[in-house]
N, C-alpha and C positions, 0 to 999 in steps of 0.2 A: 294261673292255670298251667298245668304241665304240658310240654311239648310231646307229641306222640312221635317218638323217634323211629319206630320200626313199622310205620304204615298203619292204616286205619283198620285193617283186618286182623291185626294182632291184638289180643286182649291186653288190658292195661297191666294186669299182674305179670303176664308173660313178658311184656315189653320191659317192665321193671327188673324182672329176673335176668333177662338178656343184658340189660344195661349194667347190672351189678356184676355179671360175669365178665363183661368187657372191661369194666373199671378195675376189677380185681387182677385181670391179666396185665393191665398197664401198670398198676401198682407193683405187682410182682416183678415185672421187667425193670422198673425203675430201681426197685430194691436190689435186684441182682447186679445191676450196673453200679450202683452206689457201693455195694460191698466189694465188688471187684476193684473199684477205684481205691477205696480206703485200704484194702489188703495190699495193694501194690504200693501205696505210699508208705504205710507203716511197716510192712515186712522188710522193705528195703532199707529202712532206717536202722534196723538191728544189725545189718551187715557192715555198718560203719565201724571204723576204729574208735578207740577211746578219745583221741584227739578231735576227730571229726564230730563225735557226739557233744563233746564239751564246747566246741566252737558253735554248734547249732544251739545249744542251751544258752550260751553266753549272748548270742545275737538275739534269741527270743526274749531273754531277760532285759536286754537293753531296749528292745522295741516296747515291751510292756511298761518299763519305767518311763520311757519318753511319752507314752500315751496317757500316763496318770497325771 
């Protein structure tokens, strides 16, 4: 049986609609935070010099080879 989140006077379809809206708002907020984080990580990597990029790639390759 489903829990009635918004009180007993609210019809079930309306409670479901309100729940979906709240859930969509939380998902959108998480998505925005995630996009902000990834853009900060990956956009800053392009500002590195060639030597720094090659060092990062070398370290990542060593890490993957060790894990295999």
